[in-house]
N, C-alpha and C positions, 0 to 999 in steps of 0.2 A: 451407109445411110447418108443422104444429103443433109446439108445444114438446114434446108427449108423443112424437110420432113421431120428432122429432129426437134425443130421448134414447135411443131404442132403437137398439142397434148394428146397422149395416147389414151384411148378409151379405157384400157385396163388400169392405167394410173388414176384416172378420174374415179373409177369405181372403187379402187383400193382406198383412195383418199376419203370418199364418202363413207366407206365402211370404217375407216380409221376414226373419223369424227362422229360416227353414229348419228348421222343427220336426222334420222327419224326421232331422236330423243328431244328434238326441239319442242315436242308436244308438252314437255313438262313446264317450260317457262313461258312459251309464246302466248298461251291463252290468258295469262295474267297481265302481260303487256297489253293485250287487246282490251282487257277489262279496264285498265287504267286509261288507255287511249280513248276509248269510247265514252267512258264516264266523264273524262275531261272535256270531250267535245260536246257532250250533252249539257254540262254545266256552262260551257262557253257560249254557245249559240244554238244548241239543240240539233245540229246537223253534222253528218259525217263528212269529213274532209278525206276523200279517198287517196289523194296524193300523199298526205301525211301518214295515213294508215299504211300505205305501201312502203314509205320510207322507214317507218317504225319496224315493219317486218324485215326489211333489208338490214337495218341496224342490228336487230335481235339475232337474226340468222348469221350475219357476218361476225358479230362478236362471239357468239357461241361457237361457231366453227373455229375461229382463232383459238378460243380457250381450250377446246377439246384437242386440237392439233398440238398446241403447246404442251398440254398435259401429257399426251402420248409421247411426245419427243423427250420431255424432261424425265418421264418415268420409264423410259424404254429399258434401262438396265434392271430396274426393280421388276418390271413386267416379265423380263426373261427369267427371273428367279422364282416366279410364282406359277405353278402349274395351271392355274385358272386363266392366267393372262398370257401365257407363253405362245399362244396362237395369234397374237395381235400382229398387225401388218409390219410394224417396225422391228419386231422380234424375228419374224419369219423371213423378212427380206422382200415381202410383197410390195412394200413401199420403202423407198430410201429416205434417210433423214433429210437429204437435200431437197427432195421433192415435197416432203412433208412441210419443211420450212417455207418452201415456195407457196404452197397452198395456204399456209397460215398467214403469210405476209399479204397475199392477195385478199384474203378474208378481212384482215384488219384495215387494209386500204379501202375496201368496199364499205366497211363500217364507218370509217372516218369521213369518206365521201358522202355517204347518206346523212351523217350527222351534220355536215356542213350545209347540206341542202335544207335541213330542218330550220335551224335558227342559230345565231351566234353563240348563245349559251350552251346549246348541245355540242357544238364544235369545241368550245372551250373546255367543257367537262369530259369530252369523249376520251382523251388520254388518261384521265383519272380512272375511268371505267376499265381500262385495259390492265391497270396495275394488279388488282386482286386476281385476275385471270392467270397471271404469271406467278404470283406469289403462292397461290393455293397448291400447286403441285409440289412445291418445296416444303409446305407446312408439315407434311407427314415426316419430315426429316428432323424437325426441331420442336414440335409440340405434340402433346397427346390429344389435342383438340383441332385437327385439321378441318373438321366439319364446320367450325365457326368461320373459317375463311371461305369455305364453299358457300355458306349461307350469306355472307357479306357480298360475295360476287353475284349471287343470284338475286339478292334484294334490290340491286340497282336497276333491274329491268323495268318494273312498274314506275319507279321514280323517274327514270329517263324517258319513258313513254309519256308520262304526264308533262314533263318539261318540253317534250317535242311539240305538244299541242299548245300549251299556254305560254311557254317561255319564262315561266316563273315557278318558284318553289311552292310545294303544297304538302302539308303534313298528312293529308288524306292519302297521298301517294306513298308517303313514308310508312304509314300503317299497313298498306297493302304490300309494300316491299318487304317489311319485316315479317309479315305473315308468310310470304313466299320463301324468304330466306330460311326462316325457322322450320318451315315445312320440309324443304329440300334437305337442310342439314339433318333433320330428324330421320328422314328415310334413308339418308346416307349412313347414319349410325347403324341401321338395320343391315344395309348392304355390306358394310365393313365386317360384319360378324362372320361372314364366310371365309375370311382370310386370316382369322386370328392366329392359327398355328404358324402359317407362313410368315405373317408379319412379325411375330415374336422371334422366329428363327433368323430372319434377315435384318431385323432391327428397324422395321417400319413402325412408326408411332400411330396410334389411333386410340379412341376410347375403349373399344372392345379389347384391344391388345393390352392396354394398361389396366383396365378395371374389370374386364371380364364381359362375357356376353350378356348375362342377366342385367348388369348395370347399363349396358348399351341399349337393351330393349326397353328398360324403364325410362332411360333418357329420351328415347324416341317417343314414348308415350307422353312424357311431359311436354316435349316439343310440339306434338300434334294437338295437345290440349291448348297450349298457348296459341298455336296457329288458329284454331277454331275461335278462340276468344278475340283474336285480332281481326278475323273475318267479320265477326259480329260487330266489332268497333267500327270497321270500315263501312258496314251496312248502315249503322246508325249515323255516322258522319256524313254519308252521301244520301241519306234519306231514302234508302232502297225500298223497293216495293215487294209485293208478295212473291214474285218469281225468284228474286234474289234470295229471299229467306228460304224458299223451297230448295234452292241450290245449296244453302248452308246445311239444311237437314240431310240432303243427299251426301254432302261431304262428310258430315259427322258420322253418318252410317257407314261410309266407305272407310273412314279411319277405324271405326269399331271393327269392321270386317278384317281390315289389314292386320290389326293387332290380335285378332282372334286366331289367325292362321299362322302367325309367326311367334313362336315361343322360345324361351332360352334353350330348351333341350330338343327343339324340333324346328330346324331350319329348312325342312324339305320343300316348303312352299314359299321360300324367300323370293324367288324370281317372280312368282305370280304377284306377290305383294309389291315388289319394287316396280316392275314394268307395267303390269296390267292395272292394278288398283290405282297407283299414282298417276298414270296416264289418264285413267278415267276421271279422277278427281279434277284435273285441270280442265278437261273438255266439258264435263258436266257443269262446273261452276260458270264457265264462260257462256255456255248455251243459256243457262238460266239468267245470267247477268244481261246478256243481249236481249232476251225476251223481255226482261224487266225494263230495260231502257227504251225498247220499242213501244211497250205499253204506256210508258210514262211520256212518250212524245218524241223520242229521238227520230229524226228524219234521215233517211238513207239517200236523199238527194241534196 
């Protein structure tokens, strides 16, 4: 193979990398970054800045891609010892560690570049946002509460999106960020329940492994109750209208359904709760928030 052809990315590697980082799971965090972005634009001058919206999208996808790649790289030995994750690309050899790191570094450079185009504050704080993305994979090695680090990492999305628009701090964004972080940490408590036996055997720390599945399920319920309360607080703080409140009713109903199909002694529908219900929650609330902002006067031009 010539040096020129070797330098050209191979389609198989690209597909393997996209599978590695599960690019479709951006649906969990991206809608809330959009809610923060559009709400900040509405409060600023009532119109959508499409360039900033695009840059926020690039930042979110770039940082999440880096985080997932780093997670998979750091956890590859643990993944190899878990039957559920032993098919992952870095374990099977479908993707080499070198190429995974290359993709991760490209993603973080894209993130930093987009942050630089937003405003100086975003660029200054961008490296801070990278830190929890790398710390989280190691958390399961030294604490029984790795979901707290995951929640912290995810909470920065809405805060960063608001900063991208206004260039200044907002406690409204913090409320939304906390809601998102606690929500994702809560459903990760549920997701971790399926690995209890393996985690205990190989020494991986988690709430279910340390305290048991019932405690983790109840912890998730508490997290999602707090999440709902924070969404309500955000609605009040931003003077949300009827459509946003309708979205909150839908979210509350989805949480109720999620916790009705996942029980301590019945995890058979865990994947439906994790992937389908939580994906629906983000999209449903974003659609309702967008409709609410449009009704209240947000201009798309």
